C-alpha positions, 0 to 999 in steps of 0.5 A: 374882392380880394380880402388879403392885405396888400404887402405895403399896408402890412409892412406899414401896420407892422412898423406902427404896431411893433414898437408898441408890442415891444413893451418894457417887459419884453425888453427886460431880458435884453437889458439883463443881458446887456448888464451882465458883468464881463467874466474875461478876467476869470478865463484861464489859459489851458496849460500844457499839463491839461493838454497832456491829461487830455491826450493821456485820457484819449490814449486810455480810451483808445487802448480800451477800445483796441484802437492803435491811432486816430487822425485829428485834422484841423478844427476844434479837436486839433485845438482841444488836443494839440493847441493848434488852431488850424482850419481845413484846406487843400493842404492836410495838417493832422495830428496823429495820436497813437495809443502809446507814445507821443503824438506827431504831426503830418504836415507839408514841410513848407507849413511846418514853421506856421504850424509850430507858431500857431501851437498854443501848447509849448510841448506840442509846438516842438513836436516832431513832424511826420518823418518818412520813417514814422510815416511808414511805421504808422501806415504799416501798423495794423490792429490784429483784427484787420 
């Protein structure tokens, strides 16, 4: 004889036992979470000065590690450094952060207006896209160890 409990009987038994198992003490953490006060009013937007400090700190670290540039594609890092909310897709949008100087964007021309409108940083909303001259310079610039 099969000693296993049929699936239907198991589900019915759980349906009866589960509410009892969730006693008041088991539900208390849920009540505490529901009673947490909203802290939305405490949130402060990231200022252009804060984004500038982030970039300056990254540039210091890059210089210490002898990195000439980093390419920041769409996602959380682009939002963190550039204030641009842009997901990855078949069209690359990237911020090139050089060890010295201002960052610039590599973006398809037809996406430039969308990129500027999605920037939450006033200083980067007007940052120049990658021009052919800058693109060439960035491509040919190599570290001494290369």
